[in-house]
N, C-alpha and C positions, 0 to 999 in steps of 0.2 A: 582520854576517858569517855567511853560511849555513853550518852545521856537516854539513849532510847529505852523507853520502857517497854515492859513486855506484857502480853495478856495476863501472864501471871501475877505481875505486879497489880494490875487493876482488878483481878479477881480478888487478891488479896485485901485490896483496900475496900471493895465492896462487902466482902465477908466481914471485915471489922466494922463497918456502918450497920450492918444488918444486926450482928451479934449485939452491938451497942443497943439496938432498938429493942431486940429480944430480952436482953438482960434487964432492961429498965421498965418493962411492960409486961412480965411474966404473969404477976398476980393482979395486973390492971383491969379493972371493969370499964365498961364503956362510960358511965356516969362520972367516974374518977377521971377518966381522960377528959371529959368535956369541962371538968372543974379546973385542970391544970394546965394553964395556957403555957407555961415554960416548958412542960413537958411535951405539949402539941406542937411548939416551935422547934424543939430539939429533934422531935421525930420528923418534922418536915424538911429540916435542913439535913438531915441524914438521908432521907428519901432523895432528895436532889442530888446529894452527892453519889448515891448509888446510880443514879440515871446519869450524871456527868460521866462518872467513870465507865460505865457499861457503854456509853458513846464512843469511848476511846479505844474499846476493844476491836480488833481487826474484823473485818467482814468474814474472813475464814473461820474465825473462831465462832462468831455467831451462827454462821450456817452450819457449824458442825453441831451445834446444841440448838436445834430449832424449838425444842420443848421448853425452853426459856423463853417466857412472854417479853421479848426484847422491845417490841411496841408499846406493850402496857405498860412496861418501867418507864419509858420515854413520855408516854402520854400522861402518866400520873405526875410526873415531873412538870409537864407543861400546865397541868391543872393547878398544881401548887404555886408555880411561879407566876402565873398569868391571872390566877382567880383566887389569890391567897385568902381573902377575906370570906369567900364563897366555898371553901372546900368543905364537902360533906364528911363530918368526922365519922360517920358509919363506915365510908369508904377506908378511911384511914384505919379505924379500928379493925375492920375486917381484914385489911391488908396486914397489919401488925400481927393478928392472932393466926391468920390460916396461911397467907401467902409467903410471908417472911421465914417462917420455919421451914417450908416447903423448899424455898429458894435456898437457905442456908444449907440444907440436906443436899440438894443437887449439885451447889457449887463445891462443898467440901467433898463430895463424891468424884468430881472431876479432879481436884487437886490431889486426891489420893491416887487416882489412875494415873495422872502423870508422873507421880512419884514412883511407881512401882516399876 
């Protein structure tokens, strides 16, 4: 059996993590985020997973979709992992509210195109 995972496998995992974040933060205010340490930890973990899985995508795939901010995704992961106690929650909140919905739309569009 072939255990090699495809780009589609990693994109599906990324969409799952991003959707989890969006689902649990749809009606969230910044002040509520700042008060909820468990939710912050959960979001941070999922963002790390998004970055880890994006790193496993082939270079060909990433070059095919240069509009996706691959370096920024990795950069946010590095900030979370290496400066965990000092991560600016404004950046996290803006990422959750603006960037994640956009990225989900782009990735779901890619998946639809590949299935057609």
